[in-house]
C-alpha positions as CSV (number, residue, x, y, z in Angstrom):
1,M,-4.1,-6.5,5.4
2,K,-6.6,-4.8,6.6
3,V,-7.2,-1.5,8.9
4,D,-9.9,-1.0,11.7
5,R,-11.4,1.8,12.9
6,R,-9.0,2.4,15.7
7,G,-6.1,2.7,13.3
8,R,-4.5,-0.9,13.7
9,L,-3.3,-2.7,10.8
10,F,-3.8,-6.6,10.6
11,V,-1.3,-8.2,8.6
12,A,-1.2,-11.6,7.4
13,G,2.5,-13.2,7.7
14,G,2.7,-15.5,4.8
15,T,5.1,-18.2,5.2
16,A,6.0,-17.4,8.5
17,G,2.7,-18.8,9.8
18,D,1.9,-15.6,11.9
19,A,-0.2,-12.4,12.0
20,R,0.7,-9.0,13.3
21,V,-1.1,-6.1,14.7
22,I,0.6,-2.9,13.8
23,D,-0.3,0.6,15.4
24,T,-0.6,2.6,12.1
25,R,0.1,5.9,13.8
26,T,3.6,5.1,15.5
27,G,4.5,1.7,13.6
28,A,4.5,-0.3,16.9
29,V,3.8,-3.9,16.8
30,L,0.9,-4.1,19.1
31,A,0.7,-8.2,18.9
32,R,1.9,-11.3,17.1
33,Y,0.1,-14.3,16.8
34,R,1.9,-17.6,15.7
35,F,-1.0,-19.5,14.0
36,A,1.1,-22.5,12.3
37,D,4.4,-24.1,11.4
38,A,5.7,-24.9,7.9
39,P,3.9,-25.9,5.6
40,T,1.8,-22.6,6.0
41,F,0.9,-19.4,4.1
42,V,-1.3,-17.2,6.0
43,N,-2.7,-15.3,2.9
44,D,-5.3,-13.0,3.6
45,V,-7.6,-11.4,6.4
46,T,-10.9,-9.8,6.8
47,L,-12.4,-8.1,9.8
48,T,-16.0,-8.5,11.3
49,R,-17.8,-7.0,14.1
50,D,-16.1,-9.3,16.6
51,A,-13.0,-11.1,14.9
52,A,-10.4,-11.0,12.5
53,W,-10.2,-13.9,10.2
54,F,-7.2,-15.2,8.4
55,T,-6.9,-17.7,5.4
56,D,-4.1,-20.1,5.0
57,S,-3.1,-21.1,1.5
58,N,-1.6,-24.5,2.4
59,R,-4.2,-25.6,5.0
60,P,-8.0,-26.2,4.7
61,V,-8.4,-24.1,7.9
62,L,-9.2,-20.5,8.9
63,Y,-7.8,-18.6,12.0
64,R,-10.0,-16.6,14.1
65,L,-8.6,-13.8,16.2
66,P,-11.4,-12.7,18.5
67,L,-12.1,-9.1,19.3
68,G,-13.1,-8.3,22.8
69,R,-15.1,-5.1,24.2
70,G,-13.8,-2.2,22.6
71,G,-11.9,-4.1,19.9
72,T,-9.4,-5.7,22.8
73,L,-6.7,-8.1,21.3
74,P,-6.4,-11.5,22.7
75,P,-3.1,-12.7,24.3
76,A,-0.8,-14.6,22.3
77,G,-2.3,-17.8,22.3
78,G,-6.0,-16.5,22.2
79,F,-6.9,-17.5,18.6
80,T,-8.8,-20.5,17.3
81,T,-8.2,-22.6,14.1
82,L,-11.5,-23.5,12.3
83,P,-11.1,-26.7,10.1
84,L,-13.3,-26.5,6.8
85,T,-15.8,-29.2,6.0
86,G,-18.4,-29.7,3.4
87,D,-17.7,-28.7,-0.4
88,F,-14.2,-27.2,0.1
89,Q,-11.6,-29.7,-0.6
90,Q,-7.8,-29.0,-0.4
91,S,-6.2,-29.3,-3.9
92,G,-2.7,-30.3,-4.6
93,T,0.1,-28.1,-3.3
94,G,-0.6,-25.0,-4.9
95,V,-2.4,-21.8,-3.8
96,N,-5.7,-23.0,-2.4
97,L,-7.3,-20.5,0.1
98,N,-6.8,-17.0,-0.7
99,G,-9.0,-13.8,-0.4
100,I,-11.9,-13.5,2.2
101,V,-14.8,-11.4,3.0
102,P,-17.9,-11.3,5.1
103,T,-21.3,-12.2,3.1
104,P,-23.5,-9.2,2.6
105,D,-25.9,-10.1,5.4
106,G,-22.7,-10.7,7.8
107,R,-23.7,-14.0,8.9
108,G,-21.1,-16.0,6.9
109,L,-17.6,-15.7,5.0
110,I,-16.9,-16.2,1.5
111,V,-13.3,-17.2,0.4
112,V,-11.8,-17.9,-3.1
113,Q,-9.8,-21.0,-3.8
114,S,-7.2,-20.0,-6.4
115,N,-6.1,-23.1,-8.0
116,T,-9.8,-24.7,-8.8
117,G,-11.5,-21.2,-9.3
118,F,-14.3,-21.9,-6.9
119,L,-16.1,-19.3,-4.3
120,F,-17.1,-20.6,-1.1
121,R,-19.5,-19.6,1.7
122,V,-18.3,-20.5,5.0
123,D,-20.2,-20.9,8.4
124,P,-18.2,-19.4,10.8
125,A,-19.6,-21.1,13.5
126,T,-19.0,-24.7,12.4
127,G,-16.5,-24.2,9.3
128,V,-19.0,-26.1,6.9
129,T,-18.6,-24.9,3.3
130,T,-20.9,-24.6,0.5
131,T,-20.0,-23.8,-3.2
132,V,-21.1,-20.0,-4.1
133,D,-23.3,-20.9,-7.3
134,V,-22.2,-18.6,-9.9
135,P,-23.5,-20.3,-13.1
136,G,-20.9,-20.4,-15.9
137,T,-18.0,-18.6,-14.1
138,S,-14.5,-19.7,-12.9
139,F,-12.6,-17.4,-10.6
140,V,-9.2,-19.3,-11.3
141,N,-6.3,-17.4,-10.0
142,G,-8.6,-15.7,-7.6
143,D,-6.8,-13.6,-5.2
144,G,-7.9,-10.5,-2.9
145,L,-11.6,-9.8,-2.6
146,L,-13.7,-6.7,-2.0
147,L,-17.2,-6.6,-0.7
148,L,-19.2,-3.2,-1.4
149,G,-23.0,-3.8,-0.6
150,R,-23.8,-6.8,-2.4
151,T,-21.1,-6.6,-5.2
152,L,-18.1,-8.7,-4.8
153,Y,-15.1,-7.8,-6.7
154,V,-12.5,-10.8,-7.3
155,V,-9.2,-10.1,-8.5
156,Q,-7.8,-12.9,-10.8
157,N,-4.0,-12.1,-10.6
158,R,-2.5,-13.7,-13.5
159,L,-5.4,-13.2,-15.8
160,N,-5.1,-9.5,-15.1
161,Q,-8.8,-8.9,-14.7
162,V,-11.2,-8.4,-11.9
163,A,-14.7,-10.3,-11.9
164,V,-17.5,-8.2,-10.8
165,V,-20.5,-10.5,-9.2
166,E,-23.7,-9.5,-7.8
167,L,-24.3,-11.6,-4.8
168,N,-27.8,-12.6,-2.9
169,R,-27.8,-11.2,0.8
170,A,-26.7,-14.7,2.3
171,G,-23.8,-15.0,-0.1
172,T,-25.0,-18.3,-1.6
173,T,-25.4,-17.4,-5.2
174,G,-24.4,-14.7,-7.6
175,V,-24.4,-13.3,-11.0
176,L,-21.5,-12.3,-13.3
177,R,-22.1,-8.6,-14.0
178,R,-18.9,-7.4,-15.7
179,V,-15.1,-8.5,-16.2
180,L,-12.7,-5.6,-15.8
181,T,-9.3,-5.3,-17.4
182,D,-6.7,-2.5,-17.9
183,P,-3.7,-2.3,-20.1
184,D,-1.9,-1.3,-16.9
185,F,-2.9,-4.5,-14.8
186,D,0.5,-6.5,-14.4
187,V,-0.6,-9.3,-12.2
188,P,-2.7,-7.3,-9.6
189,T,-3.3,-9.1,-6.3
190,T,-5.7,-7.3,-4.5
191,V,-8.2,-4.3,-4.5
192,A,-9.3,-1.8,-1.9
193,A,-11.9,1.3,-2.5
194,A,-11.7,4.9,-1.5
195,L,-13.0,8.2,-2.8
196,G,-14.9,6.8,-5.7
197,R,-12.1,4.8,-7.0
198,L,-10.5,1.2,-7.0
199,Y,-6.9,0.8,-6.2
200,L,-5.3,-2.4,-7.4
201,P,-1.2,-3.2,-6.6
202,N,0.6,-4.9,-9.3
203,A,2.8,-7.7,-7.9
204,R,4.5,-8.4,-11.2
205,F,5.1,-12.1,-10.6
206,S,6.4,-12.6,-13.9
207,T,9.1,-10.1,-13.5
208,P,12.3,-11.2,-11.9
209,P,12.7,-8.7,-8.9
210,T,15.6,-6.4,-8.7
211,P,16.3,-3.6,-6.2
212,A,15.7,-1.3,-9.1
213,T,12.3,-3.1,-10.3
214,P,9.6,-0.7,-10.4
215,Y,6.0,-1.5,-8.9
216,T,2.8,0.2,-9.7
217,A,-0.9,0.7,-8.4
218,V,-3.5,1.3,-10.7
219,A,-6.4,3.6,-9.9
220,V,-9.6,2.8,-11.5
221,D,-12.7,5.1,-11.4
222,G,-14.9,2.8,-9.8
223,R,-18.3,4.9,-8.9
224,W,-20.3,3.3,-11.7
225,L,-19.3,-0.3,-11.3
226,L,-21.5,-0.7,-8.1
227,T,-24.9,-0.5,-10.2
228,P,-25.9,-1.3,-13.8
229,P,-25.8,1.7,-16.1
230,S,-28.7,2.9,-17.6
231,P,-29.4,1.4,-21.2
232,A,-28.6,5.1,-22.8
233,R,-25.4,5.3,-21.0
234,A,-24.4,1.6,-22.0
235,A,-25.3,2.6,-25.7
236,G,-23.1,5.7,-25.6
237,S,-19.9,4.2,-23.9
238,P,-18.0,1.0,-25.2
239,R,-16.5,1.0,-21.6
240,C,-19.9,0.4,-20.1
241,R,-21.7,-2.4,-22.0
242,W,-24.2,-4.0,-20.1
243,P,-24.2,-7.0,-20.0
244,P,-20.6,-7.2,-21.3
245,A,-20.0,-8.8,-24.3
246,A,-16.4,-9.0,-23.5
247,P,-14.0,-7.8,-20.6
248,A,-14.7,-4.3,-19.9
249,A,-11.9,-1.6,-20.0
250,P,-12.7,0.4,-16.5
251,R,-11.8,4.2,-16.8
252,R,-8.3,4.4,-15.5
253,R,-7.4,7.7,-13.7
254,S,-3.7,7.3,-12.7
255,A,-1.2,4.8,-11.5
256,W,1.9,5.4,-8.9
257,C,5.2,3.6,-9.3
258,C,7.9,3.0,-6.7
259,A,11.2,0.7,-7.1
260,A,11.5,-2.6,-4.7
261,G,14.0,-2.1,-1.7
């Protein structure tokens, strides 16, 4: 899900193969777009200056929802399907395409393939993909992505960790800077940033759901994550090793809990 500056929530519809746009002030569904029939899993969405882009975990395509002047939404059939070519190859029947963000320079898109652990840069005009070169790093179980400047956060759900990658502006290469873990992570699936913190919801995929099953979101102090800490600070804090010798435990501020249903 993503919210734009007009207070509209863009929602990926999963197995329904669709997307919806919701007014966050009233809860009204402003538009619905049916992208595909089964098998499909419309997984994630990112917003650019002129479009909303959606991934499909069951198909090697992206769906583009163009935004007109003033953010005008298109009619029900006004989307396009972009087939992916190049380095990306659909693999098996598991979760393939997952999270998506723009590149730091805004000229391309970055997607993660969960079951192979690769990041890809996508040319939004042609669908040609190239593997993002991050030496010695696998992003298996990659899920939600967050880009802040040139820092890419890759949530690896079942590994209960977040890989922090410094990208070049084009999004073609990167360097792993940290791996964040937290004792309260329980299969986090995405990440958002607000007020100097990172927020990660726990999906708890390994826990059989019931109406009383509690679900939590973990808030992590993220202010120091955007740039390398100074040598003095790194030496004085086991949570800020640079470079990390092992997965780094971020400073946790709080967690919220709610029950299913």
